[in-house]
N, C-alpha and C positions, 0 to 999 in steps of 0.2 A: 767652769764648764758643766760640772755636775748640777749646780743650781739652775742653769739654763735648761738642762735636760729634764730636771724635776718640774720646772715651770711649764715646759712644753707638754710634759706628761699630764699635768693637772689640767691644762687647757683642753687637751684631747679628751680627758676624762669628763670634764664638765659638758663638752659638746655632746658626747655620746650619752652621758647620764640624762641630759635634758630630753633627748629623743626617747630614751627608755621610759622615763617618767611620764611623758606625754602619752605613750602607748599604754602604760600601766593605768593611768587615770581614765582613759577612754574605756578600757576593759572593765574597770571598777564600776563605771556608770552603766555599762551594759549589764553587768552582774546585778546591780541594784534595781534595774528596770524589770528583771524577771519576776513575774507574779508568784510563781510557785517556788518558794525559797527552799523547799525540800528536794527540788530536782534542778540543781544548777548545771549549766552546760559545762562539761569537763574541759572542753578545749579553751574556754575563756579563763577558768580557774588556773589551768596549766600555763596559759600565756602570762597571767599575772605572776604566778609562781616563778616562771623562768626569768621574768624581768627582775624580781627581787633577788633571785639567785645570781643573775649576771651582775647586778649592782654590788652585791656582797663581794663577789670575786674581784671586780674591777677596783672597788674602793680599797680593798685589802692590799692590792698590788701597788697603789699609790700612797699608802700609809694613812688613809682617812678612817680612823678607828670608829668614830661615832656613826658615820654612814654605814660602815661595815656591820656594826653591832645592830643598828636599827633594821637594816636590810635582812640580817640573819633572823631576828625575832619575827619580822613580818613573814619571812619564808617559812618559819615554823608554824605560824598561824595558818598560812595558806596550805601548808602540807596537811595539817589536821583536817582542814575543810575538804580537800580533794580526796582524802582517804576515808571520809565519812566519820571521823572521830569527833567532829564538831559540827553541830547543826548551824546553818546560816540563820542570821537574825539581824534586825536593824542595829542592834548593839555591836555585833561583829562587823557589820558593814561600816558603821561609824568609826570603829577602831581602825579598820583598814584605811579609810580616807584620812584619818588623823595621822596615821603612820606615814602615808604617802606625802601629806603636806609637810610633815617634819623632815622628810628626806629632801623635799624641794627647798625648804628654808636652809638646810645645811649646805646644799649644793650652791644656792645663791650666795651664801657667805663665802664659800670656797672660791667662787668665781670673782667675788669682790675683793679677794685677798685678805679676808678677815678670819680665816681658819674655820674651825667648827665650834664657834662660840654660841652654842645653843644647848640648853639643859634638856636632854632627851629623857631624863629620869621619869617624869610623869607619863610620857608616851609609852615607855617600856613597861611601866607598872600597869597601864591600861591594857597593853597587849598581854601581859602576864595573867591578868584577871580573865581576859577573854579566852586564853588558852586553857584555863582551869574550869571554864564554864560559869564563872562568877559574873553576875551583872555588874557593869561599870556605871550604870546610870540610876539604878534603883537601890536606895539605902537598905531596903529590906533584904537585899541579896538574893532575890528570886532569880534562879538560873534562866537566862535567855539564850544561852548557847550550851546545851546540855552535852556533857562528855559521854561518848559511847565507847565502852571497852572493846578493844580489838586485840586478838591474839597476836603475839610477836611472830614475825616471819622466820621459819626454820631454815635459813640459808646455811647455817653451820651443818645441818644434817645432810645437805647436798654437797658438802666438802668445800664450801666457799671459805677462804681464810678469814679469820676473825678481824685482822687488820683492815681488810676491805669492807667487811660488814659495818665496821665502826664509822667509816667515812661516808657511807651511803645514807641518803635520806630514806625515810620509811617507804616513800613512794617508789624510789629507785630500787630499794630492796624488793618491794612487791613485784615490780616489772621484771627484775632479774630472775626471781623465782619462777614467775609465769613462763618466761622464755626457756629456762632450764627444763621445766616440766613438759613444755611443748616440743622439746628436742631441737630447738634452733641452734645454729652455729654461733658461738660467742667468740669475739675477737677483741683484743686490746690493741689500741692504736696509740702510739707515742708520737707526738708532733711538736716541733719547735718552730717558733715564729720570731721575727724581729719585733721589738717592742712597738716601733712606730706604726706597724701595719697589722698587729696581731688580731685586732677586731675584725678587719676585712678578711684576713686569711682564714681565721677560724670560721667566720660566716660562710666563706666559700666552701671550706671542707665540710661543714655541716650540711650545706645544700647538696653536695655530692652524695653524702651518706644517706640523706633523707630519701633519696631515690632507690636505695637498695636495702635499707635496714632501719631498725629502730635504735636510736641513740639512748642507751640506758642511763649513762652518766658522763659528765665531762668534769674532770678534776684537774685543777692547776697543780703543777709539780712544785715542791718546796725548794727554797734556795735559789729562786730566780731573781734577776735584777734587770733594770733597763739596759745595763751594759752587755749582759750575756744573752739577752732575749728571754722569751717566755715559753715554757713547755707545758703541754697538756697531755693527760692520759684520758682517752675515751674508751668506753666499753660499748660495743654495738652487738646487736642480735640480728641475725639474718638467716634466710633459708639458703643463701648462696654459699658455694664452697670457696676455699681460699683463692684459687686462680681467678675466679670471677670477681672477687672483691679487689684483688690486686689490679685487674684490668680496669675496673671502674675508677680506681684511684691513681691511675697512671699520671705521672707528672708531679705528684705531691711528695714533699720531703718528709717522709714518715717511716716509722717502723711498725710492722704488724706481727702479732703473734696470736695463735689460737689460745683461747682459755678453755681448759678442760678440767672441770671440777669433779673430783672423784670422791665418792662417799668414803668415810673412814673404813680402812681394811682393804680397799682396792688399790692396785698399783697405778700410779699416775702415768699417763701416756707421755711420750717424748714431745717436747715443745719445739716448734719450728719458728725461727726468727728470720725475717727478711727485711732488708733496707731497700725500699723502693724509691730510688733516687734517679735524677736525670740531670746531665750537664753540670756536675759538681754541686747539685743541691739548689739550683735557682728555682724560685717560686714565681710562676707567671700568674698575675692576677686576672681573674675573669671579670672583675668589676670595671665598668666604664665611668665610674664616678670618682672625682677627686675632691676632697674636702679642703677648702681654702679659707684662710683667715680673712674676715671682712676688711680688716685694716689694710691688707695687701691689695685687695680689690679696690679700695678707696685710692690708694697710691696710683694704681694702674689707670683708674678712671680719671684721676686728676691729670695724668700724662695725656690721655686721650683728649681731655678738655683743652689742653695746651695745643695739641695737634689741630683741633677744630679751629682754635683761634688763629693759628699760623695759616691754616688753609684759607680762612676768610681774608686774611691780609694779602696772601698771594693772589687770591681771586680778584680782590680790589685793584691790586697793582696791574694785573694782566688786562683788566677791563680799561683802566686808564691809558695804558700803552696802546691798546688796540684802537682807542679813539684818537690817538695822535698819529697823523699820516707819516711822520718821520720814523715811527717805530712799528707801524701796523704789520708790515710784512715779516719782520723779524720776530714779532711777538706771537704769531699764529701757533707755532709749535709749543711755546710756553703756555699758551691758553689751553691747548689740547692736554698738555701734561697736568695742568692745574685741574681741569675737569676730571681727569682720571683719578687724581689725588683726592678730589672731593668725593667721588664715588667710593673709593676704598676706605677713606676715613669715616664716611657715613656708615658703611657696613661694619667697620670696627667698632664704632660708637654704639650702634644698635646691638651688636653682639655682646659688648661689655655690659650694657644696661640689662640685657636678658639674663646674663650670668647672675646679676644681683637680685633678680626677681624671685620672690618666694610666695607661696600661697598665703593668703590672709587667714586661712583656716588655722594657722599656728596660733594666732591670737584668739580666734573663736574658741578653740579647745580650752584655753585657759579660762575663758569667761564661763564655760560650763561649770567649772568648779566654784566660781564666784557665786553663780546663781544658786547652786545647791546649798552652799554655806549660808548665804543671806536669807534664802527662803526658809531654812530651818530656824535660823535665829529669830526671824520675824513671825514665824508661825503661819506663813503663807505658802500654798502650793503653787509652784510656777513651772510652766513647761517652756523651755527655751528652744525655739525652732530655728534651725540654721539653714541657710541656702547661699550658694555662691562661694563656698569655702575655697574652691580652686582658683578664684580670682587672684591675680598676681600683682604685687606691688614691690617697689624697691625695698630691700631689707631694712634700710634706715627708716623708711616711711612706716613700715609695719610695726616697728618697735615704738615709734613716736605716737602712733594712733592708739596704742594699747591703753594708756591712761585715760584719754577722753572717752573711749568706749566703756571703760570701767565706770566712770562717773555717770554716764547715761544709763547703764544697766542698774547701778545702785539706785539712781533716782526713780527708774521705772518700778523697781521692787518696793521702794519705800513710799514714794508719793503716788505712783501710778496704779499699781495693782491693789485692789481693795482686799479687805479681810474676807474670809470665806462667808461669814454671816452677811456682810454687805452685798457680796456678789449674788448670793441666793435671793436676797430681797429684790435685787435689781433684775432678776431673771437671767443671770449669767451663769455659765458653768462654774463649779467650785474652783477649778484649777485655772489660774490666770495664764495668759499666753504672752510671751515676748518673742517677737520675730526679729532675727538679726540677719540681714541680707547684704550681699555685696554683688555688684555687677559692673563690668567695664563698659564705659561709653566713650568711644574714641580714645583720646589721650587722657581721659579722666576715669576715676573709679568712684562709683556712688555706693555709699554705705548707709543703710537705714536701720534704725532701732525703733521698733513699733510695739506698743503694748495695747491690750484691750481693757485697760483700767478705767479710772473715773475721769480722765481728761484733766485739763487745766482750767480752773475757775477764773475766768477773765475779770469778773467783778472783784474777786479777792486780790488779783494782781493790781487792779486799778486803785483799790483802797490802800494797799501796801505802798504803792507809788506816791500816793498823797501823803501818807504818814511820813515817808522818808523825804518829802519835799522835792520830789522829782517831777511833779506835774501840778497843774492848776485844777481845782475841784470842779470848776464849771465847764472845763473844756471837754469836748467829745473826742474820743480816740477810735481809730479803726482797729480791727483785730490785730493786724500786723504790727501796729505801733505798740500795742499793749504787750504782745509777745516779746518785742525787743527789750522790754524792761528786764526780762528774765536773765539776760546776758550781762547785766550791769554788775560790777563788783559789789559784793555784800548784799545783793538782793535775794531775799528768801521769803516765801509766804508761809513757811512752816512755823507753827507755834511751839514746837517741841524740839529740843536739842537732843539728838540721839547719836549713837556711835556710827550710824550710817549716813545721816545727812542732817540738814537743819541748822548748819553753822554758817550759812551765808557764803559758803565756798563751794563752787561746783561749776555751774554753767558758764560763768565768766572765764574760768580756767579752760573749759572746753573750747570756747570760742577763740581764746587767745592762742592756745596750742595749735588749733586747726589753722588759724590765720598764719601762724608761723610756718606752716607747711604749704602756704599759698593755696589753702583750701577755704571752703565756706561751709557754714552750718546753718540749717534752716529748721523750723519747727512748725508743725501743724497740729491742731487739737480740736476735738469735739467733746464737750462736756458729757460725761456719762458713757462715752464710746471709746476713748483712748487718745494716745498721743504718738506722733511720729516725728523723730529727729532724722534729718537727712544731711549727710556729710559728703561733700564733693571734694575730691583730692586729685591732683595730677599724679600720673603713674610714677614719675621721677622728678627730682629737682636739680639734678646735676647739670645736664646739658639740655637746654630747652629752645624751642622755636619762639620767636617773639616778634611783635610789631614795633618798629622804631617810629616814634612820634616826636614832633617838635612843638614846644610851648615857649613862645617868646624866643629867647636866645638859647634856651636849654633843650637838651635831647633826653628822652626817656625810653626805656624798653618796657613793653607790656607783654607778659607771658601769653602766648597764643592759646594756651589751654583754658584761659579765663575768658576769651573773647568769643562772642557769638556772631557778631557782624560789625561792620563799620558803615557809617552813614555820612552823607553830606546834607546838611540841613540849612534852611534859610533862617536868618536872624529873626525875620518877622513871624516865623512859626513858633518861636519860643514864648511860652506863657509863664507867668509867675503865680504860683498857688502856695499860700501860707509861707511866703518868703523863700520858696524854692522854685527854681526854674524847671519847667517840664515841657515835653512835647507829646503830641498825640501820635502813637506809632501802632498801626494795625489794630485799631479799636482798644488800645491800652495806653495808659499814661506811663511815660518813662521819665523818671527824674534825671536831671542833668547835674553834673559836677564839673565846674571849670577848674582845671588843674592850675591855671594862672592865679585863680583866687585862693586855692588851697595853699600854694607855695608863695603867695603874695609877690608875684612878679610885677614889675612896673606895667601900668596900663599902656598897651600899645594902641596906636591909631588904627581904627577899623577901616581897612581899605577894601574889604570884600564883604558882600552881603551874606556870604555863606561860611559855615564853619564845619569842621569834622567832629563827629561823635563816635567814639569806640564803645560799643555796647558790651558790657562785661557782666558776669554773674549769671544766675539761673533762676527760673520761675519768678517768685515774688521778689527775690533779691537781685534785681537787675538795675543797672545804672549806666548812664551815658557819660563817658569821660570826654569832655570837650577839649580839643587840641587845635593847634593852628595848622598843622600839616602832618601827613603820613608819609614817611620816607621809605617804606617798604618792610619786608620781612628779613630776619636774619637769625641764624643759630647763635646763641650766646652761652657763655659759661659764667654762671653766677658765682661771684666771690664775695667774701665777707667785707664789710666796710669798717670793721674794727670797732673801736670805741666811739668814733666820730658820730655815727648815726645808728648805733646798735639798738637803742631803745626808742627810735623815732618811728611812730606809726606810719604806715604807708610806704616804707622803703624796705625792700627784700634783700638788696645787696647792690653790688656794682658789677659792671661788665665792660669789656673792651671791644670796640667795633673794629671792622676791617681797616678803617683809616687810622687805627690806633688811638681813637678818641675814647676816653673813659666816660661812661654814662651811668646813671642810677636806674635800677630796676624797680618798678612799682610793685608793691604788695597789694594786689587787687582786693583780696579778702578783707584786709584791714580797712582799706579805703571805703569799701561798701558798708562795713559795720559802722565805721565812724560817721559816714555821711548819713546813714539811716537813722542814727541816734542824734544827729546834729551836733557832733562833738569834735569837728575838725578844728584844731587849735591853731590860731595865728602864731602863737609863740613857737609851737612845734614846726610850723611851716618855715618860720625864719631860721630855725635850727637846721632845717633841711637844706635851705638855700646856701647857708654858710658852710654846711658840711659838704655839699656838692662841690663847692669851690675848692675845699681842702682836698677832697678825693682826687680831683683833676690835677692838682699840683703834685 
């Protein structure tokens, strides 16, 4: 039981710590962007200091010694900065970033169940050198963060007990002294919270206090444990008297007593203690937010998916009975009930999906740190410009898109953005620009990574393709065909192997990961002007609308988010260009892909001069999937096909229709990629057909 409680405590800590670190890093970037390093905004430094202080306290309570120690030393460094004892410098800023990165690595290890297996010694030594004003980057030892002597605060002279002085930071001591001199009322508040909700309860109490006072310090009490709860002692300074303070804090389970520090030789005044409790000490939360484990949401969403499937089956049964005169009259009420059920399940489904939606800005914030680190390592100045951070995606989608975006950002810095000298020669600003944008378009989200670098040299791509035996030397290629080579495994035009790129691993991984999310990636480039990668993703993959199509005797589902339109075309309008079937559609050429050929179904006798084409994809990457019939639209729940078809390109999963028939769901992104590169494998197609039969059984 205790192990479970400890595990829950660590999970709660990791979630809270990740949010704190994200805010800490954002504030560090704000601090670094300040041009006048001698006049840093105190509110930003204080926000970073509070984050380190909170992490120190939280990690200590869950027994994470290294996180607590590193947070404590960062807190000391930040305290010297805000007190003016240490001048800001590039060296100090680098030390703060390194410390923050060390904290993130430790917390990632804790989250993965690996404990604190990180040597923080080098980081602590670097912080120690920064604290003393010694350069950590220059062997000469030239001071870059000069120590400024500051007189100690004479709190003892004001009658403050030595025990209290010892536990206060220098900044807290400074604020306490200032409030004593200004004649403010000082109160000590003792609060006890349940371990499971202490963070929200303490935040709520702080929000109340912020409206009437200055919180000088918040100190965790010793001897607490998850079983008994957590206690805090807060010292506040305010112009309000005790009755007003009590009125403002009505409903809180706290004890308040005035703090009256008397100079030595004066008699101390009588102390008043009051327990301000209500209804046996219950604490009513003001927060309307509940933090829920994503695994629990997955279970609930899976249950909603089953409801959707059951709703579809009932709808199908009611329609069949309505069509039968023998049951029509008796089925009217059933049909009305099913329609009502459909409406309620749809609302429940949409609500559950919205609960899982989070801003993509959570990933964007992490990429800011990547850009800062890589630009310093490569000696390039890069400005990462963000837009659309509030665009929302399913939580699982946001996590899965993180690595592909990381690849694209790294490529943009390494291959795209030129060195400062080359940019000046080309008449460009010295600082390179990478734009990271996100925008919702219907049921899809479009993410773009665009740089103003040198662009992709298509001639070099062509020559590399020849060397690798991927093309013929005399054949002419269009721009789109050459760009498609970039997404082949092991394809790289880099002559150098670096820690950043050039190992032939990258864009093929990007394309594969995005295709796995039923998305598509496209690239456009202009030599000397820059490159833009565009990623199109569905908002969610759990429950989707789809078009049900027939190919021979087989039935497939095509996600509606990938479909732009459906066409009925005449066989005589189909032309063959370079062994590919195409049609002319609104002044553009549209390539066709017959699913019967992809999956090698037996050739059926052509009884109709017309066929259906489902147009999928976007912009340059559009394709017409030729099918025999369109059977309508239906919501489906995608389920894994297990080991049978797990590695087969073009298959996203399986689904059950309202008539309880199991069908395969097409992976449109992979089909487009494979068709574009001419790599649809007959052997894979045969595996798909055999696997389809096994899934149905």
